[in-house]
N, CA, C and O atoms as a Tinker XYZ file with bonds, in Angstrom:
   456  protein
     1  N      0.792000   -1.070000   -0.216000    73     2
     2  CA     0.138000   -0.060000    0.102000    64     1     3
     3  C      1.048000    1.575000    0.203000    63     2     4     5
     4  O      1.890000    2.030000    0.977000    81     3
     5  N      0.321000    2.107000   -1.063000    73     3     6
     6  CA     1.394000    3.496000   -0.658000    64     5     7
     7  C      0.882000    4.318000    0.013000    63     6     8     9
     8  O     -0.316000    4.436000    0.272000    81     7
     9  N      2.006000    5.136000    0.443000    73     7    10
    10  CA     1.316000    5.948000    1.722000    64     9    11
    11  C      0.671000    7.265000    1.169000    63    10    12    13
    12  O      0.037000    7.978000    1.946000    81    11
    13  N      0.795000    7.569000    0.010000    73    11    14
    14  CA    -0.718000    8.751000   -0.524000    64    13    15
    15  C     -1.848000    7.796000   -0.803000    63    14    16    17
    16  O     -2.641000    8.196000   -1.655000    81    15
    17  N     -2.091000    6.624000   -0.268000    73    15    18
    18  CA    -3.344000    6.147000   -0.064000    64    17    19
    19  C     -4.552000    6.151000    1.038000    63    18    20    21
    20  O     -4.755000    5.291000    1.895000    81    19
    21  N     -5.226000    7.223000    0.817000    73    19    22
    22  CA    -6.104000    7.601000    2.345000    64    21    23
    23  C     -6.787000    6.038000    2.862000    63    22    24    25
    24  O     -7.175000    5.030000    2.271000    81    23
    25  N     -6.704000    6.407000    4.078000    73    23    26
    26  CA    -7.206000    5.137000    4.658000    64    25    27
    27  C     -8.638000    4.792000    4.434000    63    26    28    29
    28  O     -8.974000    3.615000    4.568000    81    27
    29  N     -9.493000    5.671000    4.117000    73    27    30
    30  CA   -10.993000    5.466000    3.262000    64    29    31
    31  C    -11.149000    4.267000    2.375000    63    30    32    33
    32  O    -11.987000    3.365000    2.398000    81    31
    33  N    -10.073000    4.502000    1.546000    73    31    34
    34  CA   -10.065000    3.459000    0.632000    64    33    35
    35  C     -9.054000    2.453000    0.204000    63    34    36    37
    36  O     -8.848000    1.760000   -0.792000    81    35
    37  N     -8.405000    2.700000    1.594000    73    35    38
    38  CA    -7.377000    1.311000    1.909000    64    37    39
    39  C     -9.056000   -0.036000    2.301000    63    38    40    41
    40  O     -9.409000   -1.162000    1.953000    81    39
    41  N     -9.644000    1.277000    3.349000    73    39    42
    42  CA   -10.684000    0.025000    4.066000    64    41    43
    43  C    -11.919000   -0.516000    3.164000    63    42    44    45
    44  O    -12.497000   -1.603000    3.159000    81    43
    45  N    -12.093000    0.649000    2.417000    73    43    46
    46  CA   -13.057000    0.450000    1.243000    64    45    47
    47  C    -12.578000   -0.903000    0.304000    63    46    48    49
    48  O    -13.365000   -1.762000   -0.093000    81    47
    49  N    -11.367000   -0.893000    0.090000    73    47    50
    50  CA   -10.905000   -2.118000   -0.990000    64    49    51
    51  C    -11.381000   -3.536000   -0.433000    63    50    52    53
    52  O    -11.905000   -4.406000   -1.129000    81    51
    53  N    -11.134000   -3.622000    0.825000    73    51    54
    54  CA   -11.551000   -4.863000    1.670000    64    53    55
    55  C    -12.958000   -5.053000    1.418000    63    54    56    57
    56  O    -13.212000   -6.254000    1.329000    81    55
    57  N    -14.328000   -4.046000    1.218000    73    55    58
    58  CA   -15.243000   -4.828000    1.292000    64    57    59
    59  C    -16.014000   -5.417000    0.031000    63    58    60    61
    60  O    -15.714000   -5.500000   -1.160000    81    59
    61  N    -17.204000   -5.817000    0.825000    73    59    62
    62  CA   -18.025000   -6.339000   -0.443000    64    61    63
    63  C    -18.363000   -5.107000   -1.136000    63    62    64    65
    64  O    -18.040000   -5.278000   -2.311000    81    63
    65  N    -18.778000   -4.134000   -1.001000    73    63    66
    66  CA   -18.839000   -2.558000   -1.898000    64    65    67
    67  C    -17.820000   -2.720000   -2.821000    63    66    68    69
    68  O    -18.082000   -2.083000   -3.841000    81    67
    69  N    -16.548000   -3.431000   -2.897000    73    67    70
    70  CA   -15.531000   -2.668000   -4.043000    64    69    71
    71  C    -15.654000   -3.758000   -5.113000    63    70    72    73
    72  O    -14.726000   -3.796000   -5.921000    81    71
    73  N    -17.022000   -4.993000   -5.311000    73    71    74
    74  CA   -17.368000   -5.623000   -6.272000    64    73    75
    75  C    -18.043000   -4.850000   -6.952000    63    74    76    77
    76  O    -17.995000   -4.710000   -8.174000    81    75
    77  N    -18.871000   -4.170000   -6.010000    73    75    78
    78  CA   -19.834000   -3.352000   -6.978000    64    77    79
    79  C    -19.029000   -2.176000   -7.715000    63    78    80    81
    80  O    -19.140000   -2.080000   -8.937000    81    79
    81  N    -18.261000   -1.325000   -7.036000    73    79    82
    82  CA   -17.439000   -0.551000   -7.438000    64    81    83
    83  C    -17.012000   -1.202000   -8.780000    63    82    84    85
    84  O    -17.161000   -0.447000   -9.740000    81    83
    85  N    -16.660000   -2.069000   -8.981000    73    83    86
    86  CA   -15.635000   -2.606000  -10.114000    64    85    87
    87  C    -16.437000   -2.567000  -11.387000    63    86    88    89
    88  O    -16.002000   -1.980000  -12.378000    81    87
    89  N    -17.627000   -3.194000  -11.378000    73    87    90
    90  CA   -18.818000   -3.405000  -12.145000    64    89    91
    91  C    -19.221000   -2.303000  -12.572000    63    90    92    93
    92  O    -19.660000   -2.179000  -13.715000    81    91
    93  N    -19.132000   -1.263000  -11.669000    73    91    94
    94  CA   -19.759000    0.439000  -12.233000    64    93    95
    95  C    -18.515000    1.025000  -12.644000    63    94    96    97
    96  O    -18.603000    1.962000  -13.438000    81    95
    97  N    -17.115000    0.582000  -12.179000    73    95    98
    98  CA   -16.066000    0.958000  -13.496000    64    97    99
    99  C    -16.064000    0.312000  -14.708000    63    98   100   101
   100  O    -15.690000    0.862000  -15.744000    81    99
   101  N    -16.586000   -1.187000  -14.624000    73    99   102
   102  CA   -16.419000   -1.606000  -16.043000    64   101   103
   103  C    -17.401000   -0.789000  -16.696000    63   102   104   105
   104  O    -16.932000   -0.067000  -17.576000    81   103
   105  N    -18.711000   -0.703000  -16.492000    73   103   106
   106  CA   -19.574000   -0.083000  -17.133000    64   105   107
   107  C    -19.303000    1.338000  -17.722000    63   106   108   109
   108  O    -19.510000    1.600000  -18.906000    81   107
   109  N    -18.777000    2.327000  -16.718000    73   107   110
   110  CA   -18.450000    3.719000  -17.041000    64   109   111
   111  C    -17.730000    3.693000  -18.313000    63   110   112   113
   112  O    -17.907000    4.142000  -19.445000    81   111
   113  N    -16.360000    2.605000  -17.352000    73   111   114
   114  CA   -15.346000    2.479000  -18.673000    64   113   115
   115  C    -15.576000    2.173000  -20.168000    63   114   116   117
   116  O    -14.922000    2.542000  -21.143000    81   115
   117  N    -16.795000    1.318000  -20.083000    73   115   118
   118  CA   -17.155000    0.980000  -21.662000    64   117   119
   119  C    -17.641000    2.357000  -22.352000    63   118   120   121
   120  O    -17.034000    2.890000  -23.281000    81   119
   121  N    -19.138000    2.988000  -21.610000    73   119   122
   122  CA   -19.684000    3.765000  -21.650000    64   121   123
   123  C    -18.472000    5.008000  -22.540000    63   122   124   125
   124  O    -18.484000    5.502000  -23.668000    81   123
   125  N    -17.465000    5.144000  -21.269000    73   123   126
   126  CA   -16.307000    6.303000  -22.122000    64   125   127
   127  C    -15.726000    5.840000  -23.278000    63   126   128   129
   128  O    -15.262000    6.755000  -23.957000    81   127
   129  N    -15.570000    4.587000  -23.803000    73   127   130
   130  CA   -14.722000    4.041000  -24.746000    64   129   131
   131  C    -15.557000    4.192000  -25.913000    63   130   132   133
   132  O    -15.125000    4.601000  -26.991000    81   131
   133  N    -16.986000    3.795000  -25.654000    73   131   134
   134  CA   -17.821000    4.255000  -26.583000    64   133   135
   135  C    -17.989000    5.364000  -27.405000    63   134   136   137
   136  O    -18.349000    5.357000  -28.582000    81   135
   137  N    -17.650000    6.504000  -26.573000    73   135   138
   138  CA   -17.918000    7.889000  -26.651000    64   137   139
   139  C    -16.600000    8.258000  -27.635000    63   138   140   141
   140  O    -16.720000    8.743000  -28.760000    81   139
   141  N    -15.073000    7.868000  -26.862000    73   139   142
   142  CA   -13.979000    8.135000  -27.131000    64   141   143
   143  C    -13.220000    7.382000  -26.634000    63   142   144   145
   144  O    -13.275000    6.902000  -25.502000    81   143
   145  N    -12.155000    7.154000  -27.753000    73   143   146
   146  CA   -10.506000    6.239000  -26.949000    64   145   147
   147  C    -10.342000    6.231000  -25.793000    63   146   148   149
   148  O    -10.487000    5.243000  -25.072000    81   147
   149  N     -9.945000    7.565000  -25.369000    73   147   150
   150  CA    -9.398000    8.244000  -24.064000    64   149   151
   151  C    -10.532000    7.661000  -22.583000    63   150   152   153
   152  O    -10.423000    7.984000  -21.400000    81   151
   153  N    -11.606000    6.692000  -23.255000    73   151   154
   154  CA   -12.403000    5.397000  -22.093000    64   153   155
   155  C    -11.459000    4.416000  -21.754000    63   154   156   157
   156  O    -11.692000    3.881000  -20.670000    81   155
   157  N    -10.364000    3.978000  -22.409000    73   155   158
   158  CA    -9.600000    2.911000  -22.198000    64   157   159
   159  C     -8.739000    3.346000  -20.720000    63   158   160   161
   160  O     -8.440000    2.653000  -19.748000    81   159
   161  N     -8.514000    4.672000  -20.996000    73   159   162
   162  CA    -7.637000    5.226000  -19.984000    64   161   163
   163  C     -8.302000    5.410000  -18.348000    63   162   164   165
   164  O     -7.860000    5.228000  -17.214000    81   163
   165  N     -9.285000    5.759000  -18.791000    73   163   166
   166  CA   -10.705000    6.086000  -17.632000    64   165   167
   167  C    -11.215000    4.840000  -16.956000    63   166   168   169
   168  O    -11.477000    4.807000  -15.753000    81   167
   169  N    -11.358000    3.732000  -17.842000    73   167   170
   170  CA   -11.605000    2.301000  -17.496000    64   169   171
   171  C    -10.658000    1.979000  -16.528000    63   170   172   173
   172  O    -10.921000    1.621000  -15.380000    81   171
   173  N     -9.628000    2.105000  -16.979000    73   171   174
   174  CA    -8.599000    1.446000  -16.440000    64   173   175
   175  C     -8.271000    2.050000  -15.191000    63   174   176   177
   176  O     -7.845000    1.371000  -14.257000    81   175
   177  N     -8.473000    3.499000  -15.101000    73   175   178
   178  CA    -8.306000    4.357000  -13.943000    64   177   179
   179  C     -8.751000    4.013000  -12.998000    63   178   180   181
   180  O     -8.185000    3.771000  -11.932000    81   179
   181  N    -10.031000    3.932000  -13.318000    73   179   182
   182  CA   -11.127000    3.682000  -12.117000    64   181   183
   183  C    -11.164000    2.202000  -11.771000    63   182   184   185
   184  O    -11.742000    1.835000  -10.748000    81   183
   185  N    -10.559000    1.325000  -12.602000    73   183   186
   186  CA   -10.532000   -0.503000  -11.800000    64   185   187
   187  C     -9.149000   -0.272000  -11.098000    63   186   188   189
   188  O     -8.899000   -0.997000  -10.134000    81   187
   189  N     -8.347000    0.541000  -11.432000    73   187   190
   190  CA    -7.309000    0.703000  -10.939000    64   189   191
   191  C     -7.335000    1.295000   -8.801000    63   190   192   193
   192  O     -6.539000    1.055000   -7.893000    81   191
   193  N     -8.441000    1.960000   -8.833000    73   191   194
   194  CA    -8.887000    2.477000   -7.961000    64   193   195
   195  C     -9.478000    1.075000   -6.969000    63   194   196   197
   196  O     -9.070000    0.718000   -5.863000    81   195
   197  N    -10.390000    0.571000   -7.681000    73   195   198
   198  CA   -10.941000   -0.662000   -6.956000    64   197   199
   199  C    -10.066000   -1.696000   -6.484000    63   198   200   201
   200  O    -10.348000   -2.391000   -5.508000    81   199
   201  N     -9.150000   -1.800000   -7.062000    73   199   202
   202  CA    -7.993000   -3.320000   -7.255000    64   201   203
   203  C     -7.144000   -2.974000   -5.713000    63   202   204   205
   204  O     -6.616000   -2.032000   -5.122000    81   203
   205  N     -7.431000   -4.435000   -5.552000    73   203   206
   206  CA    -6.439000   -4.330000   -3.955000    64   205   207
   207  C     -5.261000   -4.556000   -3.704000    63   206   208   209
   208  O     -4.623000   -4.660000   -2.656000    81   207
   209  N     -4.907000   -4.657000   -5.251000    73   207   210
   210  CA    -3.038000   -4.851000   -4.791000    64   209   211
   211  C     -2.747000   -4.635000   -7.132000    63   210   212   213
   212  O     -3.432000   -4.761000   -8.147000    81   211
   213  N     -1.832000   -4.403000   -6.889000    73   211   214
   214  CA    -1.259000   -4.030000   -7.867000    64   213   215
   215  C     -1.467000   -5.258000   -8.968000    63   214   216   217
   216  O     -1.907000   -4.923000  -10.068000    81   215
   217  N     -1.136000   -6.852000   -8.703000    73   215   218
   218  CA    -1.611000   -7.503000   -9.731000    64   217   219
   219  C     -2.789000   -7.468000  -10.149000    63   218   220   221
   220  O     -3.039000   -7.501000  -11.354000    81   219
   221  N     -3.837000   -7.386000   -9.095000    73   219   222
   222  CA    -5.444000   -7.193000   -9.214000    64   221   223
   223  C     -5.533000   -6.130000  -10.339000    63   222   224   225
   224  O     -6.259000   -6.240000  -11.327000    81   223
   225  N     -4.760000   -5.153000  -10.088000    73   223   226
   226  CA    -4.827000   -3.758000  -11.158000    64   225   227
   227  C     -4.540000   -4.744000  -12.576000    63   226   228   229
   228  O     -5.314000   -4.885000  -13.523000    81   227
   229  N     -3.474000   -5.232000  -12.434000    73   227   230
   230  CA    -3.152000   -5.937000  -14.289000    64   229   231
   231  C     -4.025000   -6.820000  -14.538000    63   230   232   233
   232  O     -4.387000   -6.932000  -15.709000    81   231
   233  N     -4.437000   -7.440000  -13.810000    73   231   234
   234  CA    -5.983000   -8.390000  -14.050000    64   233   235
   235  C     -6.862000   -7.882000  -14.542000    63   234   236   237
   236  O     -7.306000   -8.447000  -15.542000    81   235
   237  N     -7.503000   -6.639000  -14.104000    73   235   238
   238  CA    -8.586000   -6.227000  -14.044000    64   237   239
   239  C     -8.374000   -5.210000  -15.810000    63   238   240   241
   240  O     -9.047000   -5.423000  -16.818000    81   239
   241  N     -7.516000   -4.406000  -15.697000    73   239   242
   242  CA    -7.256000   -3.698000  -16.624000    64   241   243
   243  C     -7.000000   -4.624000  -18.778000    63   242   244   245
   244  O     -7.068000   -4.231000  -19.943000    81   243
   245  N     -6.720000   -5.894000  -18.044000    73   243   246
   246  CA    -6.493000   -6.920000  -18.873000    64   245   247
   247  C     -7.837000   -7.564000  -19.251000    63   246   248   249
   248  O     -8.041000   -8.113000  -20.334000    81   247
   249  N     -8.654000   -7.457000  -18.343000    73   247   250
   250  CA    -9.773000   -7.906000  -18.696000    64   249   251
   251  C    -10.669000   -6.974000  -19.264000    63   250   252   253
   252  O    -11.302000   -7.291000  -20.271000    81   251
   253  N    -10.799000   -5.885000  -18.753000    73   251   254
   254  CA   -11.208000   -4.588000  -19.473000    64   253   255
   255  C    -10.725000   -4.399000  -21.201000    63   254   256   257
   256  O    -11.476000   -4.195000  -22.155000    81   255
   257  N     -9.726000   -4.498000  -21.204000    73   255   258
   258  CA    -8.911000   -4.232000  -22.608000    64   257   259
   259  C     -9.971000   -5.408000  -23.520000    63   258   260   261
   260  O    -10.814000   -5.116000  -24.368000    81   259
   261  N     -9.678000   -6.479000  -23.128000    73   259   262
   262  CA   -10.588000   -7.658000  -23.614000    64   261   263
   263  C    -11.844000   -7.567000  -24.105000    63   262   264   265
   264  O    -12.385000   -7.924000  -25.151000    81   263
   265  N    -12.306000   -6.823000  -22.788000    73   263   266
   266  CA   -13.862000   -6.424000  -22.896000    64   265   267
   267  C    -14.001000   -5.711000  -24.223000    63   266   268   269
   268  O    -14.835000   -5.852000  -25.118000    81   267
   269  N    -13.037000   -4.968000  -24.116000    73   267   270
   270  CA   -13.507000   -3.228000  -24.743000    64   269   271
   271  C    -13.675000   -4.112000  -26.337000    63   270   272   273
   272  O    -14.676000   -4.049000  -27.051000    81   271
   273  N    -12.384000   -4.938000  -26.644000    73   271   274
   274  CA   -11.796000   -5.538000  -27.922000    64   273   275
   275  C    -13.384000   -6.231000  -28.358000    63   274   276   277
   276  O    -14.108000   -5.749000  -29.228000    81   275
   277  N    -13.698000   -7.406000  -27.571000    73   275   278
   278  CA   -15.134000   -8.033000  -27.832000    64   277   279
   279  C    -16.260000   -7.212000  -27.870000    63   278   280   281
   280  O    -17.026000   -7.899000  -28.546000    81   279
   281  N    -16.773000   -6.340000  -27.628000    73   279   282
   282  CA   -17.368000   -5.192000  -27.854000    64   281   283
   283  C    -17.550000   -4.660000  -28.967000    63   282   284   285
   284  O    -18.583000   -4.672000  -29.637000    81   283
   285  N    -16.070000   -3.939000  -29.313000    73   283   286
   286  CA   -15.864000   -3.374000  -30.685000    64   285   287
   287  C    -15.815000   -4.398000  -31.585000    63   286   288   289
   288  O    -15.647000   -3.786000  -32.639000    81   287
   289  N    -15.862000   -5.884000  -31.932000    73   287   290
   290  CA   -16.307000   -6.653000  -32.657000    64   289   291
   291  C    -16.986000   -7.095000  -32.988000    63   290   292   293
   292  O    -17.016000   -7.579000  -34.119000    81   291
   293  N    -18.056000   -7.157000  -31.986000    73   291   294
   294  CA   -19.398000   -7.557000  -31.860000    64   293   295
   295  C    -20.225000   -6.195000  -33.090000    63   294   296   297
   296  O    -20.822000   -6.434000  -34.140000    81   295
   297  N    -19.985000   -4.986000  -32.521000    73   295   298
   298  CA   -20.368000   -3.458000  -32.972000    64   297   299
   299  C    -19.770000   -3.760000  -34.791000    63   298   300   301
   300  O    -20.520000   -3.619000  -35.757000    81   299
   301  N    -18.417000   -4.149000  -34.886000    73   299   302
   302  CA   -18.135000   -4.496000  -36.636000    64   301   303
   303  C    -19.107000   -5.719000  -36.867000    63   302   304   305
   304  O    -19.159000   -5.950000  -38.075000    81   303
   305  N    -19.755000   -6.429000  -36.266000    73   303   306
   306  CA   -20.213000   -7.554000  -36.734000    64   305   307
   307  C    -21.734000   -6.779000  -37.254000    63   306   308   309
   308  O    -22.303000   -6.718000  -38.344000    81   307
   309  N    -21.984000   -6.347000  -36.153000    73   307   310
   310  CA   -23.511000   -5.608000  -36.167000    64   309   311
   311  C    -23.627000   -5.019000  -37.334000    63   310   312   313
   312  O    -24.582000   -5.257000  -38.073000    81   311
   313  N    -22.473000   -4.005000  -37.705000    73   311   314
   314  CA   -22.534000   -3.009000  -38.826000    64   313   315
   315  C    -22.068000   -3.695000  -40.246000    63   314   316   317
   316  O    -22.101000   -3.122000  -41.335000    81   315
   317  N    -21.728000   -4.732000  -40.062000    73   315   318
   318  CA   -21.417000   -5.485000  -41.330000    64   317   319
   319  C    -20.102000   -5.231000  -41.939000    63   318   320   321
   320  O    -19.861000   -5.426000  -43.130000    81   319
   321  N    -18.966000   -4.633000  -40.768000    73   319   322
   322  CA   -17.779000   -4.083000  -41.864000    64   321   323
   323  C    -16.283000   -4.668000  -41.274000    63   322   324   325
   324  O    -15.166000   -4.189000  -41.465000    81   323
   325  N    -16.825000   -6.358000  -40.176000    73   323   326
   326  CA   -15.573000   -6.562000  -39.446000    64   325   327
   327  C    -14.607000   -7.044000  -40.652000    63   326   328   329
   328  O    -13.408000   -6.845000  -40.455000    81   327
   329  N    -14.940000   -7.593000  -41.755000    73   327   330
   330  CA   -14.099000   -8.094000  -42.336000    64   329   331
   331  C    -12.879000   -7.021000  -43.411000    63   330   332   333
   332  O    -11.724000   -7.228000  -43.784000    81   331
   333  N    -13.902000   -5.797000  -43.628000    73   331   334
   334  CA   -13.263000   -4.683000  -44.279000    64   333   335
   335  C    -12.383000   -3.893000  -43.226000    63   334   336   337
   336  O    -11.319000   -3.402000  -43.606000    81   335
   337  N    -12.775000   -3.765000  -41.989000    73   335   338
   338  CA   -11.528000   -3.423000  -40.642000    64   337   339
   339  C    -10.405000   -3.966000  -40.628000    63   338   340   341
   340  O     -9.273000   -3.484000  -40.610000    81   339
   341  N    -11.100000   -5.895000  -40.646000    73   339   342
   342  CA    -9.769000   -6.730000  -40.439000    64   341   343
   343  C     -8.330000   -6.342000  -41.534000    63   342   344   345
   344  O     -7.121000   -6.273000  -41.314000    81   343
   345  N     -8.993000   -6.189000  -42.500000    73   343   346
   346  CA    -8.171000   -6.404000  -43.722000    64   345   347
   347  C     -7.190000   -4.897000  -43.685000    63   346   348   349
   348  O     -6.150000   -4.925000  -44.342000    81   347
   349  N     -7.499000   -3.747000  -43.003000    73   347   350
   350  CA    -6.639000   -2.930000  -42.298000    64   349   351
   351  C     -5.499000   -2.902000  -41.530000    63   350   352   353
   352  O     -5.533000   -2.716000  -40.314000    81   351
   353  N     -4.339000   -3.101000  -42.256000    73   351   354
   354  CA    -3.481000   -4.017000  -41.417000    64   353   355
   355  C     -2.584000   -3.316000  -40.069000    63   354   356   357
   356  O     -2.394000   -3.670000  -38.906000    81   355
   357  N     -2.207000   -2.276000  -40.807000    73   355   358
   358  CA    -1.381000   -1.275000  -39.781000    64   357   359
   359  C     -2.431000   -0.481000  -38.812000    63   358   360   361
   360  O     -2.115000   -0.072000  -37.695000    81   359
   361  N     -3.695000   -0.324000  -39.385000    73   359   362
   362  CA    -4.672000    0.642000  -38.424000    64   361   363
   363  C     -5.047000   -1.006000  -37.185000    63   362   364   365
   364  O     -5.177000   -0.891000  -35.966000    81   363
   365  N     -5.137000   -2.290000  -37.917000    73   363   366
   366  CA    -6.011000   -2.954000  -36.286000    64   365   367
   367  C     -4.787000   -3.426000  -35.586000    63   366   368   369
   368  O     -5.001000   -3.941000  -34.489000    81   367
   369  N     -3.978000   -3.385000  -35.845000    73   367   370
   370  CA    -2.758000   -3.262000  -35.038000    64   369   371
   371  C     -2.708000   -2.575000  -33.845000    63   370   372   373
   372  O     -2.739000   -3.005000  -32.692000    81   371
   373  N     -2.597000   -1.050000  -34.422000    73   371   374
   374  CA    -2.929000   -0.200000  -33.791000    64   373   375
   375  C     -4.390000   -0.059000  -32.662000    63   374   376   377
   376  O     -4.709000    0.745000  -31.786000    81   375
   377  N     -4.833000   -0.945000  -33.076000    73   375   378
   378  CA    -6.388000   -0.963000  -32.063000    64   377   379
   379  C     -6.394000   -1.985000  -31.038000    63   378   380   381
   380  O     -7.067000   -1.936000  -30.008000    81   379
   381  N     -5.452000   -3.097000  -31.447000    73   379   382
   382  CA    -5.634000   -4.149000  -30.399000    64   381   383
   383  C     -4.369000   -3.784000  -29.318000    63   382   384   385
   384  O     -4.494000   -3.980000  -28.109000    81   383
   385  N     -2.900000   -3.120000  -30.044000    73   383   386
   386  CA    -2.542000   -2.977000  -29.137000    64   385   387
   387  C     -2.882000   -1.814000  -28.175000    63   386   388   389
   388  O     -2.628000   -1.912000  -26.974000    81   387
   389  N     -3.437000   -0.754000  -28.687000    73   387   390
   390  CA    -3.928000    0.269000  -27.545000    64   389   391
   391  C     -4.842000   -0.388000  -26.576000    63   390   392   393
   392  O     -4.702000   -0.140000  -25.379000    81   391
   393  N     -5.859000   -1.286000  -27.026000    73   391   394
   394  CA    -6.870000   -1.921000  -26.246000    64   393   395
   395  C     -6.248000   -2.779000  -25.390000    63   394   396   397
   396  O     -6.434000   -2.505000  -24.205000    81   395
   397  N     -5.388000   -3.984000  -25.672000    73   395   398
   398  CA    -4.789000   -4.740000  -24.503000    64   397   399
   399  C     -3.480000   -4.098000  -23.755000    63   398   400   401
   400  O     -2.815000   -4.859000  -23.053000    81   399
   401  N     -3.024000   -2.522000  -23.895000    73   399   402
   402  CA    -2.026000   -1.768000  -23.389000    64   401   403
   403  C     -2.547000   -0.712000  -22.741000    63   402   404   405
   404  O     -2.039000   -0.601000  -21.625000    81   403
   405  N     -3.205000   -0.041000  -22.937000    73   403   406
   406  CA    -3.371000    1.240000  -22.223000    64   405   407
   407  C     -4.633000    0.760000  -21.027000    63   406   408   409
   408  O     -4.032000    0.858000  -19.957000    81   407
   409  N     -5.469000    0.490000  -20.847000    73   407   410
   410  CA    -6.088000    0.231000  -19.476000    64   409   411
   411  C     -5.290000   -0.569000  -18.553000    63   410   412   413
   412  O     -5.303000   -0.115000  -17.409000    81   411
   413  N     -4.313000   -2.063000  -18.783000    73   411   414
   414  CA    -3.522000   -2.289000  -17.751000    64   413   415
   415  C     -2.527000   -1.203000  -17.220000    63   414   416   417
   416  O     -2.482000   -1.090000  -15.995000    81   415
   417  N     -1.741000   -0.405000  -17.953000    73   415   418
   418  CA    -1.217000    0.567000  -17.727000    64   417   419
   419  C     -1.702000    1.564000  -16.662000    63   418   420   421
   420  O     -1.235000    1.784000  -15.544000    81   419
   421  N     -2.946000    2.207000  -17.401000    73   419   422
   422  CA    -3.805000    2.840000  -16.144000    64   421   423
   423  C     -3.994000    2.378000  -15.341000    63   422   424   425
   424  O     -3.475000    3.067000  -14.462000    81   423
   425  N     -4.663000    1.152000  -14.694000    73   423   426
   426  CA    -5.046000    0.488000  -13.924000    64   425   427
   427  C     -3.787000    0.420000  -12.786000    63   426   428   429
   428  O     -3.891000    0.671000  -11.586000    81   427
   429  N     -2.426000   -0.040000  -13.606000    73   427   430
   430  CA    -1.223000    0.025000  -12.610000    64   429   431
   431  C     -0.852000    1.561000  -12.369000    63   430   432   433
   432  O     -0.282000    1.897000  -11.331000    81   431
   433  N     -1.103000    2.237000  -13.096000    73   431   434
   434  CA    -0.470000    3.792000  -12.667000    64   433   435
   435  C     -1.356000    4.338000  -11.362000    63   434   436   437
   436  O     -1.017000    4.974000  -10.364000    81   435
   437  N     -2.729000    3.774000  -11.841000    73   435   438
   438  CA    -3.367000    4.856000  -10.274000    64   437   439
   439  C     -3.280000    3.920000   -9.239000    63   438   440   441
   440  O     -3.349000    4.386000   -8.102000    81   439
   441  N     -3.135000    2.619000   -9.370000    73   439   442
   442  CA    -3.202000    1.736000   -8.327000    64   441   443
   443  C     -1.640000    1.658000   -7.582000    63   442   444   445
   444  O     -1.415000    1.029000   -6.548000    81   443
   445  N     -0.756000    2.346000   -8.256000    73   443   446
   446  CA     0.552000    1.965000   -7.874000    64   445   447
   447  C      0.909000    3.274000   -7.267000    63   446   448   449
   448  O      2.097000    3.366000   -6.960000    81   447
   449  N     -0.017000    4.553000   -6.965000    73   447   450
   450  CA    -0.280000    6.087000   -6.551000    64   449   451
   451  C     -1.030000    5.590000   -5.375000    63   450   452   453
   452  O     -0.471000    5.850000   -4.310000    81   451
   453  N     -1.960000    5.053000   -5.301000    73   451   454
   454  CA    -3.081000    5.507000   -4.490000    64   453   455
   455  C     -3.268000    4.074000   -4.490000    63   454   456
   456  O     -4.216000    3.576000   -3.883000    81   455
């Protein structure tokens, strides 16, 4: 635990309500990512606030990134453009790398600080 962590937040992370806060953080992060790509940072940071350890922050951030990728693929299938987007090779690499790297980094950064 960092010396910057408020006592109330440290106690909150050990309660049952932390799980509910994680669900809310997932939902807020998904909505924010739907609106703007910086939602990846928002979702990862919110999950990092609720994580009980740095390892949990990495796992939660990675799960959030995979969830975003699955939701994005679902939207692309819904609109019928998955094939054309998947063939845009340099751009798809950026999308995959950002979705898999940004949320865990944001979660670890926030959890490491508080």
